[in-house]
Structures are given as C-alpha cells and as structure tokens.
C-alpha positions as CSV (number, residue, x, y, z in Angstrom):
1,X,123.0,178.7,51.8
2,X,123.5,180.7,48.6
3,X,125.4,179.7,45.5
4,X,126.9,182.4,43.3
5,X,128.1,182.1,39.7
6,X,129.6,185.1,38.0
7,X,129.9,185.6,34.3
8,X,130.6,188.4,31.8
9,X,134.2,189.0,32.3
10,X,136.7,189.4,29.4
11,X,139.3,191.5,27.8
12,X,138.6,195.0,26.5
13,X,140.6,198.1,25.6
14,X,140.7,201.3,27.6
15,X,137.4,203.0,27.4
16,X,135.5,199.8,26.7
17,X,132.5,198.4,28.6
18,X,131.6,195.1,30.2
19,X,128.6,193.9,32.1
20,X,129.1,191.3,34.8
21,X,126.3,189.1,36.0
22,X,126.0,187.0,39.2
23,X,123.4,184.3,39.3
24,X,122.3,183.3,42.7
25,X,120.6,180.1,43.8
26,X,119.7,178.6,47.1
27,X,118.3,180.9,49.7
28,X,116.0,183.8,49.3
29,X,117.9,186.3,47.1
30,X,116.0,189.4,48.3
31,X,117.0,188.8,52.0
32,X,120.7,189.5,51.2
33,X,122.8,192.6,50.6
34,X,125.3,192.3,47.8
35,X,128.6,193.6,46.6
36,X,131.3,193.3,44.0
37,X,134.8,192.8,45.3
38,X,137.9,192.7,43.1
39,X,141.5,191.6,43.5
40,X,144.4,192.5,41.2
41,X,147.6,190.4,41.2
42,X,149.8,191.4,44.1
43,X,147.2,193.8,45.6
44,X,144.8,193.7,48.4
45,X,141.2,192.7,47.9
46,X,139.0,195.7,47.4
47,X,135.2,196.1,47.7
48,X,134.1,198.2,44.7
49,X,130.4,198.6,45.1
50,X,127.5,197.6,47.3
51,X,123.7,197.3,47.1
52,X,121.5,196.9,50.1
53,X,118.3,194.9,50.4
54,X,116.4,198.1,49.8
55,X,118.5,199.1,46.8
56,X,120.8,201.7,48.4
57,X,124.1,201.7,46.6
58,X,127.7,202.7,47.4
59,X,130.8,203.0,45.3
60,X,134.5,203.6,45.9
61,X,135.6,206.9,44.5
62,X,137.7,205.4,41.7
63,X,134.6,203.9,40.0
64,X,131.9,206.5,40.7
65,X,130.3,207.6,37.5
66,X,131.7,204.6,35.6
67,X,130.3,201.5,37.3
68,X,126.7,200.8,38.2
69,X,125.5,198.0,40.4
70,X,121.9,196.7,40.2
71,X,119.9,193.7,41.2
72,X,116.9,191.9,39.7
73,X,115.2,190.1,42.5
74,X,112.8,188.3,40.2
75,X,115.7,186.8,38.3
76,X,117.9,186.3,41.4
77,X,120.7,188.1,39.6
78,X,123.2,190.8,40.4
79,X,124.8,193.0,37.8
80,X,127.8,195.3,37.4
81,X,127.8,197.6,34.4
82,X,131.3,198.9,33.9
83,X,131.9,201.7,31.4
84,X,135.0,203.8,30.6
85,X,137.2,201.0,31.8
86,X,140.8,201.7,32.7
87,X,143.8,199.4,32.9
88,X,143.7,199.8,36.7
89,X,140.3,198.1,36.7
90,X,142.0,194.9,35.7
91,X,141.3,192.3,38.4
92,X,139.3,189.2,39.3
93,X,135.8,190.3,40.2
94,X,133.8,188.4,42.8
95,X,130.2,188.6,43.6
96,X,129.6,188.4,47.4
97,X,126.5,188.3,49.6
98,X,125.6,188.5,53.2
99,X,122.9,189.1,55.8
100,X,122.7,191.7,58.5
101,X,123.5,190.8,62.1
102,X,123.9,192.9,65.2
103,X,127.7,192.5,64.9
104,X,127.7,193.6,61.3
105,X,125.5,196.6,61.8
106,X,128.5,198.7,62.8
107,X,130.7,197.5,60.0
108,X,131.3,199.5,56.8
109,X,129.9,198.2,53.6
110,X,133.4,197.5,52.4
111,X,134.3,195.3,55.3
112,X,134.8,191.7,54.1
113,X,133.5,190.4,57.4
114,X,130.0,191.4,56.3
115,X,129.9,188.8,53.6
116,X,129.1,185.1,53.9
117,X,129.1,183.9,50.3
118,X,131.5,184.3,47.4
119,X,131.4,183.4,43.8
120,X,134.3,181.8,41.9
121,X,135.2,185.1,40.2
122,X,135.3,186.4,36.7
123,X,138.4,188.0,35.2
124,X,138.4,191.5,33.8
125,X,141.4,192.6,31.8
126,X,141.7,196.2,30.4
127,X,144.5,196.9,28.0
128,X,145.9,200.3,27.2
C-alpha cells in the first residue's frame, strides 16, 4: 500500500511557475513508476507526464518544454516543476503510482489502468 499526499498548488498568472510535490509513504517508493494526472472541470482526465522506476520520462505535447517531472527516492517524493503556465493548465493535479505487471506491460504510460494509487489532488489555477 502507498499513501500519496500532494502539495504546492495555487493560483498564478499566465507565465508563472509552480512546483508540485507528492510525498509517498507506505511501500517501497523506488519500486513504483509515477505520473501526474490532471482533470479540468467538464473535461476528461488527462495524464500529463510519467517517470519510470529507472527515471525515463514522457510528456504530453502540450507541456513539453514547460513541465519537468522528477523523483527523489531518498525523500520518497515526486515533483512537477511547471513553468510558463497557461490558463489551459488550470486543473486539479493528481499524483499517481503503480507497479508493472504482465497485463500492464502493453499499456501506454497514459493509460489510467496502469496506476493503483492516487493522491487527493492539488488545485492549479492559471489566470490570464
């Protein structure tokens, strides 16, 4: 079992920056792969970025060059550095974690079925 607690959300103007954190407790942090998922009001949930157990990262096109995911295994913490924020980045951001299985091996990193644990979310609001 893994417990996830996000922090760092807030309200910023267009072009601003925020750094989200996700503190993990419970199971061995380094055994999991991680992602940040966001959901805006009235929209589908969207996986934004992913980091593997080995540190390989993926991003959706709309955040490439602006967002950076990282993990600190010693601190059991996941981060999301968000720069050059835009109003369309406004959403609730969730930290999620999962472990690889044979079934999941063929799933894309953005497939929500890959993830077992979710945090409570932290709100990010970007005003124009």
